[in-house]
mmCIF file as gemmi writes it, N, C-alpha and C atoms, coordinates in Angstrom:
data_model
loop_
_atom_site.group_PDB
_atom_site.id
_atom_site.type_symbol
_atom_site.label_atom_id
_atom_site.label_alt_id
_atom_site.label_comp_id
_atom_site.label_asym_id
_atom_site.label_entity_id
_atom_site.label_seq_id
_atom_site.pdbx_PDB_ins_code
_atom_site.Cartn_x
_atom_site.Cartn_y
_atom_site.Cartn_z
_atom_site.occupancy
_atom_site.B_iso_or_equiv
_atom_site.pdbx_formal_charge
_atom_site.auth_seq_id
_atom_site.auth_asym_id
_atom_site.pdbx_PDB_model_num
ATOM 1 N N . MET Axp A 1 ? 14.183 -5.474 6.673 1 0 ? 1 A 1
ATOM 2 C CA . MET Axp A 1 ? 13.561 -5.287 5.469 1 0 ? 1 A 1
ATOM 3 C C . MET Axp A 1 ? 11.848 -4.328 6.571 1 0 ? 1 A 1
ATOM 4 N N . ALA Axp A 2 ? 11.25 -3.792 5.956 1 0 ? 2 A 1
ATOM 5 C CA . ALA Axp A 2 ? 10.176 -3.07 6.897 1 0 ? 2 A 1
ATOM 6 C C . ALA Axp A 2 ? 9.282 -3.551 6.793 1 0 ? 2 A 1
ATOM 7 N N . LYS Axp A 3 ? 7.742 -3.443 7.668 1 0 ? 3 A 1
ATOM 8 C CA . LYS Axp A 3 ? 6.767 -4.583 8.001 1 0 ? 3 A 1
ATOM 9 C C . LYS Axp A 3 ? 5.406 -3.855 7.503 1 0 ? 3 A 1
ATOM 10 N N . ILE Axp A 4 ? 4.885 -4.296 7.221 1 0 ? 4 A 1
ATOM 11 C CA . ILE Axp A 4 ? 3.353 -3.852 6.78 1 0 ? 4 A 1
ATOM 12 C C . ILE Axp A 4 ? 2.621 -5.014 7.746 1 0 ? 4 A 1
ATOM 13 N N . ARG Axp A 5 ? 1.234 -4.007 7.979 1 0 ? 5 A 1
ATOM 14 C CA . ARG Axp A 5 ? 0.215 -4.548 8.399 1 0 ? 5 A 1
ATOM 15 C C . ARG Axp A 5 ? -0.772 -5.134 7.895 1 0 ? 5 A 1
ATOM 16 N N . VAL Axp A 6 ? -1.115 -6.082 7.152 1 0 ? 6 A 1
ATOM 17 C CA . VAL Axp A 6 ? -2.682 -5.936 7.029 1 0 ? 6 A 1
ATOM 18 C C . VAL Axp A 6 ? -3.769 -7.062 7.83 1 0 ? 6 A 1
ATOM 19 N N . GLU Axp A 7 ? -5.221 -6.815 7.624 1 0 ? 7 A 1
ATOM 20 C CA . GLU Axp A 7 ? -6.117 -7.355 8.174 1 0 ? 7 A 1
ATOM 21 C C . GLU Axp A 7 ? -6.75 -9.154 6.739 1 0 ? 7 A 1
ATOM 22 N N . VAL Axp A 8 ? -6.828 -10.004 7.647 1 0 ? 8 A 1
ATOM 23 C CA . VAL Axp A 8 ? -7.71 -10.529 6.748 1 0 ? 8 A 1
ATOM 24 C C . VAL Axp A 8 ? -8.574 -11.254 7.611 1 0 ? 8 A 1
ATOM 25 N N . VAL Axp A 9 ? -9.96 -11.11 6.63 1 0 ? 9 A 1
ATOM 26 C CA . VAL Axp A 9 ? -11.385 -11.364 7.04 1 0 ? 9 A 1
ATOM 27 C C . VAL Axp A 9 ? -11.972 -12.432 6.474 1 0 ? 9 A 1
ATOM 28 N N . LEU Axp A 10 ? -12.842 -13.273 7.554 1 0 ? 10 A 1
ATOM 29 C CA . LEU Axp A 10 ? -13.499 -14.251 7.152 1 0 ? 10 A 1
ATOM 30 C C . LEU Axp A 10 ? -15.213 -13.995 7.805 1 0 ? 10 A 1
ATOM 31 N N . ALA Axp A 11 ? -16.171 -13.422 6.682 1 0 ? 11 A 1
ATOM 32 C CA . ALA Axp A 11 ? -17.179 -13.639 6.709 1 0 ? 11 A 1
ATOM 33 C C . ALA Axp A 11 ? -17.605 -15.053 7.087 1 0 ? 11 A 1
ATOM 34 N N . LEU Axp A 12 ? -18.565 -15.301 8.146 1 0 ? 12 A 1
ATOM 35 C CA . LEU Axp A 12 ? -19.499 -16.527 7.952 1 0 ? 12 A 1
ATOM 36 C C . LEU Axp A 12 ? -21 -16.174 8.446 1 0 ? 12 A 1
ATOM 37 N N . PRO Axp A 13 ? -22.193 -16.781 8.109 1 0 ? 13 A 1
ATOM 38 C CA . PRO Axp A 13 ? -23.354 -16.676 7.635 1 0 ? 13 A 1
ATOM 39 C C . PRO Axp A 13 ? -23.647 -16.122 9.393 1 0 ? 13 A 1
ATOM 40 N N . SER Axp A 14 ? -22.793 -16.728 10.607 1 0 ? 14 A 1
ATOM 41 C CA . SER Axp A 14 ? -23.411 -16.4 12.009 1 0 ? 14 A 1
ATOM 42 C C . SER Axp A 14 ? -21.951 -15.452 12.683 1 0 ? 14 A 1
ATOM 43 N N . GLU Axp A 15 ? -20.813 -15.221 11.561 1 0 ? 15 A 1
ATOM 44 C CA . GLU Axp A 15 ? -20.435 -13.951 12.968 1 0 ? 15 A 1
ATOM 45 C C . GLU Axp A 15 ? -18.999 -13.483 11.162 1 0 ? 15 A 1
ATOM 46 N N . GLN Axp A 16 ? -18.43 -12.522 11.329 1 0 ? 16 A 1
ATOM 47 C CA . GLN Axp A 16 ? -17.284 -12.356 10.633 1 0 ? 16 A 1
ATOM 48 C C . GLN Axp A 16 ? -15.86 -12.808 12.104 1 0 ? 16 A 1
ATOM 49 N N . ARG Axp A 17 ? -14.709 -12.894 11.315 1 0 ? 17 A 1
ATOM 50 C CA . ARG Axp A 17 ? -13.432 -13.35 11.905 1 0 ? 17 A 1
ATOM 51 C C . ARG Axp A 17 ? -12.436 -12.103 11.269 1 0 ? 17 A 1
ATOM 52 N N . VAL Axp A 18 ? -11.893 -11.364 12.224 1 0 ? 18 A 1
ATOM 53 C CA . VAL Axp A 18 ? -11.087 -10.576 11.124 1 0 ? 18 A 1
ATOM 54 C C . VAL Axp A 18 ? -9.744 -10.669 12.54 1 0 ? 18 A 1
ATOM 55 N N . VAL Axp A 19 ? -8.962 -10.678 11.456 1 0 ? 19 A 1
ATOM 56 C CA . VAL Axp A 19 ? -7.195 -10.821 11.979 1 0 ? 19 A 1
ATOM 57 C C . VAL Axp A 19 ? -6.087 -10.102 11.943 1 0 ? 19 A 1
ATOM 58 N N . ALA Axp A 20 ? -5.575 -9.682 12.424 1 0 ? 20 A 1
ATOM 59 C CA . ALA Axp A 20 ? -4.589 -9.033 12.134 1 0 ? 20 A 1
ATOM 60 C C . ALA Axp A 20 ? -2.658 -9.091 12.024 1 0 ? 20 A 1
ATOM 61 N N . VAL Axp A 21 ? -2.746 -9.167 10.807 1 0 ? 21 A 1
ATOM 62 C CA . VAL Axp A 21 ? -0.992 -9.891 10.63 1 0 ? 21 A 1
ATOM 63 C C . VAL Axp A 21 ? 0.149 -9.11 10.186 1 0 ? 21 A 1
ATOM 64 N N . GLU Axp A 22 ? 1.653 -8.897 10.614 1 0 ? 22 A 1
ATOM 65 C CA . GLU Axp A 22 ? 2.443 -8.308 9.944 1 0 ? 22 A 1
ATOM 66 C C . GLU Axp A 22 ? 3.4 -9.04 9.715 1 0 ? 22 A 1
ATOM 67 N N . LEU Axp A 23 ? 3.883 -8.704 8.512 1 0 ? 23 A 1
ATOM 68 C CA . LEU Axp A 23 ? 4.163 -9.462 7.387 1 0 ? 23 A 1
ATOM 69 C C . LEU Axp A 23 ? 5.219 -8.242 6.63 1 0 ? 23 A 1
ATOM 70 N N . GLU Axp A 24 ? 6.301 -9.375 5.757 1 0 ? 24 A 1
ATOM 71 C CA . GLU Axp A 24 ? 7.07 -8.405 5.696 1 0 ? 24 A 1
ATOM 72 C C . GLU Axp A 24 ? 7.324 -7.829 4.438 1 0 ? 24 A 1
ATOM 73 N N . GLU Axp A 25 ? 7.503 -6.632 4.075 1 0 ? 25 A 1
ATOM 74 C CA . GLU Axp A 25 ? 7.137 -5.733 2.77 1 0 ? 25 A 1
ATOM 75 C C . GLU Axp A 25 ? 7.586 -6.643 1.551 1 0 ? 25 A 1
ATOM 76 N N . GLY Axp A 26 ? 6.523 -6.667 0.884 1 0 ? 26 A 1
ATOM 77 C CA . GLY Axp A 26 ? 6.493 -7.397 -0.607 1 0 ? 26 A 1
ATOM 78 C C . GLY Axp A 26 ? 5.92 -8.767 -0.742 1 0 ? 26 A 1
ATOM 79 N N . ALA Axp A 27 ? 4.971 -8.767 0.975 1 0 ? 27 A 1
ATOM 80 C CA . ALA Axp A 27 ? 3.908 -10.027 1.271 1 0 ? 27 A 1
ATOM 81 C C . ALA Axp A 27 ? 3.173 -9.827 0.141 1 0 ? 27 A 1
ATOM 82 N N . THR Axp A 28 ? 2.641 -11.555 -0.488 1 0 ? 28 A 1
ATOM 83 C CA . THR Axp A 28 ? 1.191 -11.378 -1.207 1 0 ? 28 A 1
ATOM 84 C C . THR Axp A 28 ? -0.077 -12.188 -0.059 1 0 ? 28 A 1
ATOM 85 N N . ALA Axp A 29 ? -1.106 -12.039 -0.84 1 0 ? 29 A 1
ATOM 86 C CA . ALA Axp A 29 ? -2.061 -11.961 -0.676 1 0 ? 29 A 1
ATOM 87 C C . ALA Axp A 29 ? -2.571 -13.567 0.815 1 0 ? 29 A 1
ATOM 88 N N . ALA Axp A 30 ? -1.707 -14.657 -0.546 1 0 ? 30 A 1
ATOM 89 C CA . ALA Axp A 30 ? -1.952 -15.963 0.12 1 0 ? 30 A 1
ATOM 90 C C . ALA Axp A 30 ? -0.621 -15.882 1.109 1 0 ? 30 A 1
ATOM 91 N N . ASP Axp A 31 ? 0.116 -14.824 1.653 1 0 ? 31 A 1
ATOM 92 C CA . ASP Axp A 31 ? 1.655 -14.858 2.74 1 0 ? 31 A 1
ATOM 93 C C . ASP Axp A 31 ? 0.254 -14.666 3.978 1 0 ? 31 A 1
ATOM 94 N N . ALA Axp A 32 ? -0.26 -13.513 3.603 1 0 ? 32 A 1
ATOM 95 C CA . ALA Axp A 32 ? -1.38 -13.573 4.468 1 0 ? 32 A 1
ATOM 96 C C . ALA Axp A 32 ? -2.464 -14.226 5.489 1 0 ? 32 A 1
ATOM 97 N N . VAL Axp A 33 ? -2.578 -15.199 4.063 1 0 ? 33 A 1
ATOM 98 C CA . VAL Axp A 33 ? -4.211 -15.981 4.68 1 0 ? 33 A 1
ATOM 99 C C . VAL Axp A 33 ? -2.468 -16.86 5.224 1 0 ? 33 A 1
ATOM 100 N N . ARG Axp A 34 ? -1.95 -17.145 5.163 1 0 ? 34 A 1
ATOM 101 C CA . ARG Axp A 34 ? -1.468 -18.603 5.484 1 0 ? 34 A 1
ATOM 102 C C . ARG Axp A 34 ? -0.572 -18.1 7.047 1 0 ? 34 A 1
ATOM 103 N N . ALA Axp A 35 ? -0.617 -16.639 7.382 1 0 ? 35 A 1
ATOM 104 C CA . ALA Axp A 35 ? 0.099 -16.002 8.428 1 0 ? 35 A 1
ATOM 105 C C . ALA Axp A 35 ? -1.507 -16.286 9.242 1 0 ? 35 A 1
ATOM 106 N N . SER Axp A 36 ? -2.557 -15.805 8.854 1 0 ? 36 A 1
ATOM 107 C CA . SER Axp A 36 ? -3.92 -15.541 9.473 1 0 ? 36 A 1
ATOM 108 C C . SER Axp A 36 ? -3.807 -17.258 10.294 1 0 ? 36 A 1
ATOM 109 N N . GLY Axp A 37 ? -3.522 -17.989 9.793 1 0 ? 37 A 1
ATOM 110 C CA . GLY Axp A 37 ? -4.211 -19.576 10.092 1 0 ? 37 A 1
ATOM 111 C C . GLY Axp A 37 ? -5.474 -19.728 9.689 1 0 ? 37 A 1
ATOM 112 N N . PHE Axp A 38 ? -6.028 -19.016 8.92 1 0 ? 38 A 1
ATOM 113 C CA . PHE Axp A 38 ? -7.276 -19.677 8.465 1 0 ? 38 A 1
ATOM 114 C C . PHE Axp A 38 ? -7.012 -20.757 7.395 1 0 ? 38 A 1
ATOM 115 N N . ARG Axp A 39 ? -7.866 -22.049 7.281 1 0 ? 39 A 1
ATOM 116 C CA . ARG Axp A 39 ? -7.326 -23.129 6.812 1 0 ? 39 A 1
ATOM 117 C C . ARG Axp A 39 ? -8.136 -23.272 5.401 1 0 ? 39 A 1
ATOM 118 N N . GLU Axp A 40 ? -9.363 -22.961 5.457 1 0 ? 40 A 1
ATOM 119 C CA . GLU Axp A 40 ? -10.733 -23.437 4.553 1 0 ? 40 A 1
ATOM 120 C C . GLU Axp A 40 ? -11.684 -22.626 4.695 1 0 ? 40 A 1
ATOM 121 N N . GLY Axp A 41 ? -12.543 -22.787 4.384 1 0 ? 41 A 1
ATOM 122 C CA . GLY Axp A 41 ? -14.044 -21.842 3.994 1 0 ? 41 A 1
ATOM 123 C C . GLY Axp A 41 ? -13.937 -20.833 3.022 1 0 ? 41 A 1
ATOM 124 N N . PHE Axp A 42 ? -13.211 -20.788 2.124 1 0 ? 42 A 1
ATOM 125 C CA . PHE Axp A 42 ? -13.165 -19.7 1.117 1 0 ? 42 A 1
ATOM 126 C C . PHE Axp A 42 ? -12.394 -20.547 -0.54 1 0 ? 42 A 1
ATOM 127 N N . VAL Axp A 43 ? -13.229 -19.879 -1.027 1 0 ? 43 A 1
ATOM 128 C CA . VAL Axp A 43 ? -12.304 -20.565 -2.497 1 0 ? 43 A 1
ATOM 129 C C . VAL Axp A 43 ? -12.041 -19.411 -3.257 1 0 ? 43 A 1
ATOM 130 N N . ALA Axp A 44 ? -12.187 -18.12 -2.548 1 0 ? 44 A 1
ATOM 131 C CA . ALA Axp A 44 ? -11.325 -16.79 -3.597 1 0 ? 44 A 1
ATOM 132 C C . ALA Axp A 44 ? -11.094 -15.334 -3.041 1 0 ? 44 A 1
ATOM 133 N N . LEU Axp A 45 ? -10.072 -15.157 -2.77 1 0 ? 45 A 1
ATOM 134 C CA . LEU Axp A 45 ? -9.665 -13.704 -2.597 1 0 ? 45 A 1
ATOM 135 C C . LEU Axp A 45 ? -9.754 -12.564 -2.804 1 0 ? 45 A 1
ATOM 136 N N . GLY Axp A 46 ? -10.762 -11.425 -2.465 1 0 ? 46 A 1
ATOM 137 C CA . GLY Axp A 46 ? -10.401 -10.145 -2.536 1 0 ? 46 A 1
ATOM 138 C C . GLY Axp A 46 ? -9.672 -8.839 -1.285 1 0 ? 46 A 1
ATOM 139 N N . THR Axp A 47 ? -9.811 -7.877 -1.523 1 0 ? 47 A 1
ATOM 140 C CA . THR Axp A 47 ? -9.48 -6.864 -1.446 1 0 ? 47 A 1
ATOM 141 C C . THR Axp A 47 ? -10.484 -5.309 -1.444 1 0 ? 47 A 1
ATOM 142 N N . PHE Axp A 48 ? -10.699 -4.976 -0.504 1 0 ? 48 A 1
ATOM 143 C CA . PHE Axp A 48 ? -11.862 -3.907 -0.775 1 0 ? 48 A 1
ATOM 144 C C . PHE Axp A 48 ? -12.759 -4.025 -2.088 1 0 ? 48 A 1
ATOM 145 N N . GLY Axp A 49 ? -13.603 -5.363 -1.949 1 0 ? 49 A 1
ATOM 146 C CA . GLY Axp A 49 ? -14.604 -5.837 -2.371 1 0 ? 49 A 1
ATOM 147 C C . GLY Axp A 49 ? -14.301 -6.207 -4.175 1 0 ? 49 A 1
ATOM 148 N N . ARG Axp A 50 ? -12.809 -6.329 -4.074 1 0 ? 50 A 1
ATOM 149 C CA . ARG Axp A 50 ? -12.609 -6.603 -5.965 1 0 ? 50 A 1
ATOM 150 C C . ARG Axp A 50 ? -11.553 -8.064 -5.548 1 0 ? 50 A 1
ATOM 151 N N . LYS Axp A 51 ? -12.397 -8.994 -6.565 1 0 ? 51 A 1
ATOM 152 C CA . LYS Axp A 51 ? -11.139 -10.53 -6.667 1 0 ? 51 A 1
ATOM 153 C C . LYS Axp A 51 ? -9.6 -9.997 -6.551 1 0 ? 51 A 1
ATOM 154 N N . ILE Axp A 52 ? -8.969 -10.777 -6.003 1 0 ? 52 A 1
ATOM 155 C CA . ILE Axp A 52 ? -7.589 -10.698 -6.287 1 0 ? 52 A 1
ATOM 156 C C . ILE Axp A 52 ? -7.167 -12.151 -6.521 1 0 ? 52 A 1
ATOM 157 N N . PRO Axp A 53 ? -5.881 -12.435 -7.2 1 0 ? 53 A 1
ATOM 158 C CA . PRO Axp A 53 ? -4.825 -13.521 -7.244 1 0 ? 53 A 1
ATOM 159 C C . PRO Axp A 53 ? -4.203 -13.556 -5.736 1 0 ? 53 A 1
ATOM 160 N N . PRO Axp A 54 ? -3.616 -15.189 -5.292 1 0 ? 54 A 1
ATOM 161 C CA . PRO Axp A 54 ? -3.068 -15.266 -4.363 1 0 ? 54 A 1
ATOM 162 C C . PRO Axp A 54 ? -1.561 -14.242 -4.286 1 0 ? 54 A 1
ATOM 163 N N . GLN Axp A 55 ? -1.118 -14.523 -5.549 1 0 ? 55 A 1
ATOM 164 C CA . GLN Axp A 55 ? 0.307 -13.412 -5.502 1 0 ? 55 A 1
ATOM 165 C C . GLN Axp A 55 ? -0.138 -12.399 -6.062 1 0 ? 55 A 1
ATOM 166 N N . THR Axp A 56 ? -0.754 -11.682 -5.351 1 0 ? 56 A 1
ATOM 167 C CA . THR Axp A 56 ? -1.081 -9.933 -5.376 1 0 ? 56 A 1
ATOM 168 C C . THR Axp A 56 ? -0.215 -9.263 -4.12 1 0 ? 56 A 1
ATOM 169 N N . ARG Axp A 57 ? 0.849 -8.516 -4.394 1 0 ? 57 A 1
ATOM 170 C CA . ARG Axp A 57 ? 1.661 -7.718 -3.101 1 0 ? 57 A 1
ATOM 171 C C . ARG Axp A 57 ? 0.377 -6.822 -2.749 1 0 ? 57 A 1
ATOM 172 N N . LEU Axp A 58 ? 0.678 -7.376 -0.907 1 0 ? 58 A 1
ATOM 173 C CA . LEU Axp A 58 ? 0.363 -6.228 -0.415 1 0 ? 58 A 1
ATOM 174 C C . LEU Axp A 58 ? 0.512 -4.585 0.18 1 0 ? 58 A 1
ATOM 175 N N . LYS Axp A 59 ? -0.395 -4.035 0.237 1 0 ? 59 A 1
ATOM 176 C CA . LYS Axp A 59 ? 0.35 -3.021 0.837 1 0 ? 59 A 1
ATOM 177 C C . LYS Axp A 59 ? 0.048 -2.807 2.715 1 0 ? 59 A 1
ATOM 178 N N . ASP Axp A 60 ? 0.406 -1.73 3.021 1 0 ? 60 A 1
ATOM 179 C CA . ASP Axp A 60 ? 0.325 -1.504 4.689 1 0 ? 60 A 1
ATOM 180 C C . ASP Axp A 60 ? -1.343 -1.063 4.593 1 0 ? 60 A 1
ATOM 181 N N . GLY Axp A 61 ? -1.946 -1.829 5.426 1 0 ? 61 A 1
ATOM 182 C CA . GLY Axp A 61 ? -2.97 -1.397 5.81 1 0 ? 61 A 1
ATOM 183 C C . GLY Axp A 61 ? -4.393 -2.09 4.719 1 0 ? 61 A 1
ATOM 184 N N . ASP Axp A 62 ? -4.081 -2.607 3.323 1 0 ? 62 A 1
ATOM 185 C CA . ASP Axp A 62 ? -4.729 -3.518 3.141 1 0 ? 62 A 1
ATOM 186 C C . ASP Axp A 62 ? -5.485 -4.38 3.652 1 0 ? 62 A 1
ATOM 187 N N . ARG Axp A 63 ? -6.852 -4.909 3.199 1 0 ? 63 A 1
ATOM 188 C CA . ARG Axp A 63 ? -7.634 -5.861 3.808 1 0 ? 63 A 1
ATOM 189 C C . ARG Axp A 63 ? -7.983 -6.831 2.521 1 0 ? 63 A 1
ATOM 190 N N . VAL Axp A 64 ? -7.276 -8.042 3.147 1 0 ? 64 A 1
ATOM 191 C CA . VAL Axp A 64 ? -7.622 -9.383 2.644 1 0 ? 64 A 1
ATOM 192 C C . VAL Axp A 64 ? -9.127 -9.921 3.038 1 0 ? 64 A 1
ATOM 193 N N . GLU Axp A 65 ? -9.883 -10.297 2.087 1 0 ? 65 A 1
ATOM 194 C CA . GLU Axp A 65 ? -11.014 -10.644 2.175 1 0 ? 65 A 1
ATOM 195 C C . GLU Axp A 65 ? -11.589 -12.103 1.498 1 0 ? 65 A 1
ATOM 196 N N . LEU Axp A 66 ? -11.629 -13.103 2.926 1 0 ? 66 A 1
ATOM 197 C CA . LEU Axp A 66 ? -11.455 -14.468 1.876 1 0 ? 66 A 1
ATOM 198 C C . LEU Axp A 66 ? -13.205 -15.251 1.541 1 0 ? 66 A 1
ATOM 199 N N . LEU Axp A 67 ? -13.191 -15.079 0.694 1 0 ? 67 A 1
ATOM 200 C CA . LEU Axp A 67 ? -14.346 -15.136 -0.404 1 0 ? 67 A 1
ATOM 201 C C . LEU Axp A 67 ? -15.417 -16.767 0.436 1 0 ? 67 A 1
ATOM 202 N N . ARG Axp A 68 ? -16.235 -16.838 0.157 1 0 ? 68 A 1
ATOM 203 C CA . ARG Axp A 68 ? -17.402 -18.298 0.35 1 0 ? 68 A 1
ATOM 204 C C . ARG Axp A 68 ? -17.426 -18.619 -1.292 1 0 ? 68 A 1
ATOM 205 N N . ALA Axp A 69 ? -18.189 -19.266 -1.357 1 0 ? 69 A 1
ATOM 206 C CA . ALA Axp A 69 ? -18.886 -19.822 -3.144 1 0 ? 69 A 1
ATOM 207 C C . ALA Axp A 69 ? -20.149 -19.186 -2.468 1 0 ? 69 A 1
ATOM 208 N N . LEU Axp A 70 ? -20.867 -18.88 -2.99 1 0 ? 70 A 1
ATOM 209 C CA . LEU Axp A 70 ? -22.141 -18.975 -3.264 1 0 ? 70 A 1
ATOM 210 C C . LEU Axp A 70 ? -23.263 -19.412 -3.144 1 0 ? 70 A 1
ATOM 211 N N . ALA Axp A 71 ? -23.927 -19.551 -2.105 1 0 ? 71 A 1
ATOM 212 C CA . ALA Axp A 71 ? -25.39 -20.613 -1.905 1 0 ? 71 A 1
ATOM 213 C C . ALA Axp A 71 ? -26.209 -20.601 -3.232 1 0 ? 71 A 1
ATOM 214 N N . THR Axp A 72 ? -26.229 -19.862 -3.246 1 0 ? 72 A 1
ATOM 215 C CA . THR Axp A 72 ? -26.758 -19.789 -4.926 1 0 ? 72 A 1
ATOM 216 C C . THR Axp A 72 ? -26.94 -18.844 -5.594 1 0 ? 72 A 1
ATOM 217 N N . ASP Axp A 73 ? -27.289 -19.043 -7.261 1 0 ? 73 A 1
ATOM 218 C CA . ASP Axp A 73 ? -26.333 -18.292 -7.838 1 0 ? 73 A 1
ATOM 219 C C . ASP Axp A 73 ? -27.625 -17.19 -7.823 1 0 ? 73 A 1
ATOM 220 N N . PRO Axp A 74 ? -27.238 -15.82 -8.407 1 0 ? 74 A 1
ATOM 221 C CA . PRO Axp A 74 ? -27.866 -14.805 -8.2 1 0 ? 74 A 1
ATOM 222 C C . PRO Axp A 74 ? -28.638 -14.627 -9.157 1 0 ? 74 A 1
ATOM 223 N N . LYS Axp A 75 ? -28.173 -14.899 -10.396 1 0 ? 75 A 1
ATOM 224 C CA . LYS Axp A 75 ? -29.494 -14.469 -11.683 1 0 ? 75 A 1
ATOM 225 C C . LYS Axp A 75 ? -31.004 -15.487 -10.627 1 0 ? 75 A 1
ATOM 226 N N . GLU Axp A 76 ? -30.214 -17.04 -10.48 1 0 ? 76 A 1
ATOM 227 C CA . GLU Axp A 76 ? -31.47 -17.923 -10.398 1 0 ? 76 A 1
ATOM 228 C C . GLU Axp A 76 ? -32.296 -17.334 -8.857 1 0 ? 76 A 1
ATOM 229 N N . ALA Axp A 77 ? -31.432 -17.058 -8.515 1 0 ? 77 A 1
ATOM 230 C CA . ALA Axp A 77 ? -32.515 -16.024 -6.94 1 0 ? 77 A 1
ATOM 231 C C . ALA Axp A 77 ? -33.563 -15.339 -7.363 1 0 ? 77 A 1
ATOM 232 N N . ARG Axp A 78 ? -32.897 -14.549 -8.361 1 0 ? 78 A 1
ATOM 233 C CA . ARG Axp A 78 ? -33.935 -13.656 -8.932 1 0 ? 78 A 1
ATOM 234 C C . ARG Axp A 78 ? -35.144 -13.909 -9.724 1 0 ? 78 A 1
ATOM 235 N N . ARG Axp A 79 ? -34.347 -15.156 -10.171 1 0 ? 79 A 1
ATOM 236 C CA . ARG Axp A 79 ? -36.395 -15.668 -11.334 1 0 ? 79 A 1
ATOM 237 C C . ARG Axp A 79 ? -37.156 -16.269 -10.192 1 0 ? 79 A 1
ATOM 238 N N . ARG Axp A 80 ? -36.879 -17.194 -9.214 1 0 ? 80 A 1
ATOM 239 C CA . ARG Axp A 80 ? -37.472 -17.062 -8.019 1 0 ? 80 A 1
ATOM 240 C C . ARG Axp A 80 ? -38.429 -16.197 -7.415 1 0 ? 80 A 1
ATOM 241 N N . ARG Axp A 81 ? -37.51 -15.28 -6.849 1 0 ? 81 A 1
ATOM 242 C CA . ARG Axp A 81 ? -38.405 -13.955 -6.528 1 0 ? 81 A 1
ATOM 243 C C . ARG Axp A 81 ? -39.34 -13.66 -7.152 1 0 ? 81 A 1
ATOM 244 N N . ALA Axp A 82 ? -38.506 -13.24 -8.452 1 0 ? 82 A 1
ATOM 245 C CA . ALA Axp A 82 ? -39.828 -12.875 -9.429 1 0 ? 82 A 1
ATOM 246 C C . ALA Axp A 82 ? -41.481 -13.682 -9.855 1 0 ? 82 A 1
ATOM 247 N N . ARG Axp A 83 ? -40.917 -15.483 -9.372 1 0 ? 83 A 1
ATOM 248 C CA . ARG Axp A 83 ? -42.101 -15.915 -9.691 1 0 ? 83 A 1
ATOM 249 C C . ARG Axp A 83 ? -43.18 -15.822 -8.797 1 0 ? 83 A 1
ATOM 250 N N . ARG Axp A 84 ? -42.651 -15.745 -7.806 1 0 ? 84 A 1
ATOM 251 C CA . ARG Axp A 84 ? -43.439 -15.743 -6.575 1 0 ? 84 A 1
ATOM 252 C C . ARG Axp A 84 ? -44.113 -13.997 -6.508 1 0 ? 84 A 1
ATOM 253 N N . ARG Axp A 85 ? -43.868 -13.174 -6.961 1 0 ? 85 A 1
ATOM 254 C CA . ARG Axp A 85 ? -44.284 -11.911 -7.086 1 0 ? 85 A 1
ATOM 255 C C . ARG Axp A 85 ? -45.986 -12.26 -7.922 1 0 ? 85 A 1
């Protein structure tokens, strides 16, 4: 079976970790995360800025992003900024 190469990315406040993994064709986003060695620190997966389910099949060159929980609700952050002005 053919191989595909994808990147798995974890962006932290102080650094960005990128791991390139090689998987069998037909592999899923969950397979890529397992192969990357990242175990925690994320709540969802994405690719190219869009949220995806773990069972999403990947293509050669895809980038799987490990999404962290938001520190603050964006609406609440806007309200706070508006109050300060």
